[in-house]
N, C-alpha and C positions, 0 to 999 in steps of 0.2 A: 279590759284594755292594758295594754303593755305599759309599764313604768317607763319614765323618760330616762332614768339611768341605764335601764336595760337596753332600750333603743339606741341610746348614744353609744353603746358598746359596738353595735352592728357596723356603722361606717369605719370605726377604728380598726375592728378586726378585718373587715373587708379590705380596707386600704393596706393593712400590714401584709396581707397574704398576697394581694394582687401585685404590689410593687416589690415583693420579695425575690430574692434571686432563685428560690424554689419554685417560682411561677414559670413552669415549662409550657411551651407550645412548640410541638413537633421536636422535642427533646433539646431546645435551645431556650434561652432566657426570654420569657414572654414580652418584656418591654422592648428589647431589642428587635424581636420579630414583629411587633406592633409598629415600631419606629420604621422599619423597613417597608412595611405596608403603606405607612402614611406618606413617606417620601415617594414611593412608586406611584401612589394614586393621588398625590398632591392634596392630602387631608391632614393639615396639621393638628386638628382635633378629632379624636374618636370618642363617641359617647356609646356606652353599653347600657342598654335598658334591662335591668335584671328582673322585672315584673312582666315583660312582654311575653305573650303567649306565642307569638310568631317571631322567629329571629330577625334581628335587624339588618343582618349582613347576608350576602349571597352564600348559598350552600356550600361552595367550593372554597370558601375564604377560611384562612387560617385565623382571621379575626373572629369568626363565628366560634371557633373552638374556645377562645377566651370567654365569649359571652355565655355560652352554654356551661362552661365550667364554673363561672361565678354565679349564674342562675342556680346551679346545683348546690353550691356553697351557701347561698342564701337560704334557699328552701331548708337545707338541713340545719342551719343554724337557727331559723325561726322555729323549726319543730323542736329543737332542744330547749328553746326559751319558752315554748308554749304560746308563741305569738301567731295569731291568724293573719295570713297575708292580706286579707281583705281589710285589716286595720291600716294598711299602708297605701298611701296615694303613689308613690314612686320611690324606686331605689336605682340609682345610676352611678356608674363610674365614668368620670370625665378624664381623659389622658390628652393633655395638650403638649405638643413639642414646641420648644421655643429656642431661645438664643442666650448667650451670656450677657448681650445687651440689656435684656429684660431682667435676668437674674444674675447679675455680677457676682453675688455673693455665694452662689450654688457651689457646694463642695465638689471639687474635681477628684473624685475618687475612682474614676475610670475614664476611659476616652469618650468623647462624644459631646453632646450639647445638652443643656438642661430640658427637663419635662416637669410638668405640674400634673400631679395625679390627685384626683378628688373623689372621694366617695360620698355621695349624698342621698340621705334618706328623708323622705317627707311623709308624715302620717296623715291620715284622713282629715285631721284638723288644721292641717297646713303647718304644723310645726317641723322645722328642718333640723336635722342632725347631720353633721358633716365632719370629715377629717381630710387633710390635705398634706401632700409631701412634694418637695422639690427634689429631684434627683438628677443624675446625668446618665446619658446612654447614647449610643451610636446605633446606626441601623445594623441589624443582624448581618454578620459576615462570617460564614463557616470557616474561611481561611484563618481568621483571628480567634475563633472561639472554640471551646471543648463542648462536646456533646454531654448532656446530663448523664450522670451515672445512675440517676434513680429509674431510668427506663430501660427495659429489655433492649 
């Protein structure tokens, strides 16, 4: 079985890469693209099930790109750690878009409103490992944003 310290590293790594400015969806910052989706479809909370065999989102959704990307990230990370996926009950990313009324102390390092992003891993024994971050973002707007230079 996997050690608790090793499993605790998984949600921290997952959160770090998911909330990173290097998380691109369709050559733009992933969190902004997801915020645009959330606003358009009136879904203030998006949940990504990284152990799901079938995608949680519609095939044509940019949101599905994020889910598939982080499912692959998880599979690769677990393989490097020597952890069998069967040892895990669930691995999810919760992304909730909010306001400064709820998070008045959120650092205003960019335009937009606060979001809370959490990565949550639960093993088969019900032990939960998690990491969370409050950030700020606006819905994706190609008129204000630059395309990622990491993509052809």
